[in-house]
C-alpha positions in Angstrom: 61.2 100.4 8.1 58.6 102.2 10.1 57.9 101.9 13.9 54.8 99.8 13.0 56.8 97.4 10.7 59.4 96.9 13.5 56.6 95.9 15.9 55.1 93.5 13.3 58.5 91.9 12.7 59.2 91.5 16.5 55.8 89.9 17.0 56.4 87.5 14.1 59.8 86.5 15.5 58.3 85.9 18.9 55.8 83.5 17.4 58.4 81.6 15.3 60.9 81.3 18.2 58.2 79.8 20.4 57.0 77.5 17.6 60.5 76.2 16.9 61.1 75.6 20.6 64.1 77.8 20.6 62.9 80.1 23.4 60.8 78.7 26.2 59.8 82.3 27.3 59.4 85.1 24.7 58.2 87.6 27.3 61.3 89.8 26.7 60.1 90.4 23.2 56.6 91.1 24.4 58.0 93.6 26.9 60.1 95.3 24.2 56.9 95.5 22.0 55.0 97.0 24.8 57.7 99.6 25.3 57.9 100.3 21.6 54.1 100.9 21.4 53.6 102.8 24.6 56.5 105.4 24.4 55.6 109.0 23.5 58.5 109.7 21.2 58.3 112.4 18.6 57.1 111.4 15.1 59.8 109.4 13.3 61.6 108.3 16.4 61.2 105.0 18.3 63.1 102.6 20.5 62.9 99.6 22.8 64.9 97.6 25.3 64.9 93.8 24.9 66.6 92.1 27.9 67.5 88.5 28.5 65.9 86.7 25.7 67.1 83.1 26.3 67.7 80.5 23.6 67.5 77.2 25.4 69.3 73.8 25.0 71.2 74.5 21.8 73.4 71.9 20.3 77.1 72.6 21.2 79.0 73.5 18.0 81.9 71.3 17.1 85.3 72.6 18.2 83.9 74.2 21.4 86.3 74.3 24.4 86.0 72.8 27.0 85.0 69.8 24.9 82.6 68.3 27.5 79.8 70.9 27.1 76.5 69.0 26.5 74.5 72.0 25.4 74.7 75.8 25.3 72.4 78.6 26.2 72.4 82.0 24.6 71.1 85.2 26.1 70.4 88.2 23.8 70.2 91.8 25.1 69.4 94.7 22.8 68.7 98.4 23.6 68.2 100.5 20.5 66.8 104.0 19.7 66.3 105.1 16.1 65.3 108.0 13.9 63.7 107.2 10.6 64.9 108.7 7.3 63.6 108.8 3.8 64.7 106.1 1.3 67.1 108.4 -0.4 68.8 109.7 2.8 71.9 107.9 4.1 72.6 108.9 7.7 73.2 107.0 10.9 69.8 106.1 12.3 71.1 105.1 15.8 70.6 107.6 18.6 72.8 107.8 21.6 72.1 110.6 24.1 73.9 110.7 27.5 72.1 113.7 28.9 70.3 113.1 32.2 66.5 112.8 31.5 67.1 112.2 27.8 69.4 109.1 28.2 69.4 106.8 25.2 72.0 104.0 24.8 72.8 101.5 22.1 73.7 98.1 23.5 73.8 94.7 21.8 75.2 91.6 23.5 75.2 87.9 23.1 76.2 85.8 26.1 76.8 82.1 25.5 77.1 79.7 28.5 77.3 76.0 29.3 78.5 73.7 32.1 81.8 71.9 32.2 81.2 69.3 34.9 79.6 71.6 37.6 81.4 74.8 36.4 79.5 77.4 34.4 81.6 78.7 31.5 81.0 81.8 29.5 81.6 83.4 26.1 80.5 87.0 25.4 80.2 89.1 22.3 79.0 92.7 22.2 78.4 95.2 19.4 79.4 98.7 20.5 78.6 102.1 19.1 81.6 104.1 20.3 82.8 107.3 18.7 85.2 108.5 21.4 88.2 110.0 19.5 90.5 109.5 22.5 90.6 105.7 22.2 94.1 104.2 22.2 93.4 101.8 19.3 91.4 102.3 16.1 87.7 102.3 16.7 85.0 102.0 14.0 81.9 103.6 15.3 80.2 100.1 15.3 82.5 97.2 16.2 81.9 93.6 17.4 84.0 92.7 20.4 84.7 89.4 22.2 84.9 89.5 26.0 84.0 92.4 28.3 82.8 92.7 31.9 80.3 89.9 31.5 83.2 87.4 31.5 84.9 88.9 34.5 84.1 87.9 38.1 84.0 90.5 40.9 87.4 90.4 42.7 88.3 87.0 41.3 91.8 85.9 40.4 92.6 86.5 36.7 93.7 82.8 36.2 90.4 81.6 37.7 88.4 83.8 35.5 90.2 82.5 32.4 89.3 79.0 33.6 85.6 80.0 33.1 86.0 81.0 29.5 83.9 79.1 26.9 85.5 79.2 23.5 82.8 78.7 20.8 83.7 78.8 17.1 83.3 82.5 16.3 80.5 83.8 14.0 81.5 84.2 10.3 81.7 88.0 10.2 81.7 89.5 6.7 84.9 91.5 6.0 86.5 92.7 2.8 89.4 90.5 1.4 93.0 91.4 2.5 96.4 91.0 0.9 99.7 91.2 2.8 99.7 95.0 2.7 96.2 95.3 4.1 97.0 92.5 6.7 99.9 94.5 8.0 97.8 97.6 8.1 95.1 95.7 10.0 97.6 94.6 12.6 99.2 98.0 13.0 95.8 99.7 13.5 94.3 97.1 15.8 97.2 96.0 17.9 99.8 98.8 17.9 99.2 101.7 20.2 97.8 104.8 18.5 100.9 107.0 18.9 103.2 104.4 17.3 100.6 103.5 14.6 100.1 107.2 13.7 103.8 107.6 13.1 103.7 104.8 10.6 100.4 105.5 8.9 101.1 109.2 8.5 103.8 108.4 5.9 102.4 109.4 2.5 104.0 106.4 0.7 102.5 104.1 3.3 99.0 105.6 2.8 99.4 105.4 -1.0 100.2 101.7 -0.7 97.2 101.0 1.5 94.9 103.1 -0.8 96.0 101.1 -3.9 95.3 97.7 -2.3 91.9 99.0 -1.0 91.0 100.3 -4.4 91.9 97.0 -6.0 90.3 94.6 -3.4 87.8 96.6 -1.3 86.1 98.8 -4.0 84.5 95.8 -5.8 83.6 94.2 -2.5 81.9 97.3 -1.1 80.2 98.4 -4.3 78.9 94.9 -4.9 77.4 95.0 -1.4 75.9 98.5 -2.1 74.4 97.2 -5.3 71.9 95.2 -3.2 70.1 98.5 -2.4 71.3 100.6 -5.4 71.5 99.5 -9.0 73.7 102.6 -9.8 71.3 103.7 -12.6 70.0 107.0 -11.3 71.0 106.2 -7.7 71.0 109.6 -6.0 71.2 109.7 -2.2 71.5 112.5 0.4 74.4 111.3 2.6 76.5 112.1 5.6 79.8 112.1 3.8 81.7 111.3 7.1 79.9 108.0 7.7 82.3 105.9 5.6 85.3 106.8 7.8 83.2 106.5 11.0 82.0 103.0 10.0 85.2 101.8 8.5 88.2 104.0 9.7 90.7 101.8 7.7 89.6 103.5 4.5 92.3 105.7 3.0 91.7 108.7 0.8 
């Protein structure tokens, strides 16, 4: 997708959101479009920062807690910077640059709120791009996380903050099927500290067991997904061979 096509798509979505009555104010999209079109990035690069696009008066999903929320509001924030690649090049298009004067971030967050009696309650999801190798737990380069600073109050008691949590049924996030072996591995890699997890997962027999279950269950899942873009008949790509482990560090072998 080119920079121009991104702009056309954003403009279309602005119109459709307004028409459907989902967003009373689509100015955040217009601001993002203006930034997209006015920036002087090198050819093949682009980016924009969409802040506080508000979806108003949405029906509260069944199963939400507290159960006296009449309606919810969702606020979307997205900052993204990309580099375009050719159709046969498979590389990470997201750019993050922390250098002063060149600063580019990737941020994606959804904040859901409502009122329980007179109290505002919050639920927050954010999609991180984080490749810090020093993290205590396993970290896919891209990972969707519940919680974060948006749900914390400055200097407030922990129990009071928890009282402001809005629990909305979570989005149905695609994930490969798991058996007991992969389920145990999932728990070890997500909830056991890295030093302990590494001692377990470095065992060659353990790795072979995980690899066998992934081969049996995950290979068809991921290849079926890949087939949406590649029919496997003469499919030849230039790829960053490290991306599979960066995007999905559970993979063995």
